[in-house]
Structures are given as structure tokens and as C-alpha cells.
C-alpha positions, 0 to 999 in steps of 0.5 A, spaced: 522 490 567 517 489 563 517 486 556 518 490 550 513 490 545 515 491 538 513 497 534 508 496 528 513 499 523 518 493 526 512 488 524 512 491 517 519 490 517 519 483 519 513 481 515 517 484 509 523 480 510 518 474 511 517 475 504 524 476 501 524 469 497 518 470 494 520 477 492 526 475 489 523 470 484 519 476 481 521 480 475 524 487 476 517 490 474 513 486 479 518 487 484 517 494 484 509 493 485 511 488 491 515 494 494 510 499 493 505 495 497 510 495 503 511 502 502 504 503 502 503 500 509 509 504 512 505 510 510 499 507 514 503 505 520 500 510 524 493 507 523 496 500 523 498 502 530 491 503 533 489 495 532 490 492 538 493 485 536 494 486 528 495 481 523 501 485 520 500 482 513 492 484 513 494 491 515 499 491 509 494 488 504 489 493 507 494 499 506 495 497 499 488 497 497 487 504 500 493 506 496 490 503 490 483 506 491 486 513 492 490 512 485 484 509 482 479 515 484 485 520 481 485 516 475 477 516 474 477 524 475 482 525 470 478 521 465 472 524 467 475 531 466 478 529 459 471 526 457 468 532 458 473 536 455 472 532 449 464 533 449 465 540 449 470 540 443 466 535 439 461 538 434 
């Protein structure tokens, strides 16, 4: 029988376990952010599987960056819309 290759999602789970002690020392508010990094990685797992020999932590961090950029773009659009509304209502 051939060797079973672990899935990318398994790799994320293993990597998250590796960081367990680090997470434990964080404040609760920081843990929430830490957990969001791995949540983002799971959200990009399909893309992560496309890398032939991934360094799981690199994909996890890149996923988090992509997630943050999406949020930043949304916030920027909202601020621009609010600024425009303010300019239209200010004499």
C-alpha cells in the first residue's frame, strides 16, 4: 500500500497545536486574534492545497494577511463613503 499524505487541513490543525503554548500565554483579547489567523487559514485551505510542498505556517500567515487586506479594503470604502457624505452635507 502507498503512503497516506496528510491533508492540508490536517496540517493546519497540527500547526495550530504546535502553537498551543504560545496561545495559552496570550491575553483573552489576543487569543481571539490568534484564533482568527487559523480561521482564515481554514478559509483558504482550498488554495493552500494547490501548493505542492507547502510550509504550512507560511500559508497560514498569508491567509491571515489576505483576510486583513479584505477587511482593510471594506473599512477604506466605508470611510470614503462617509467622507463623501460629510462633504455633501457641509456648507
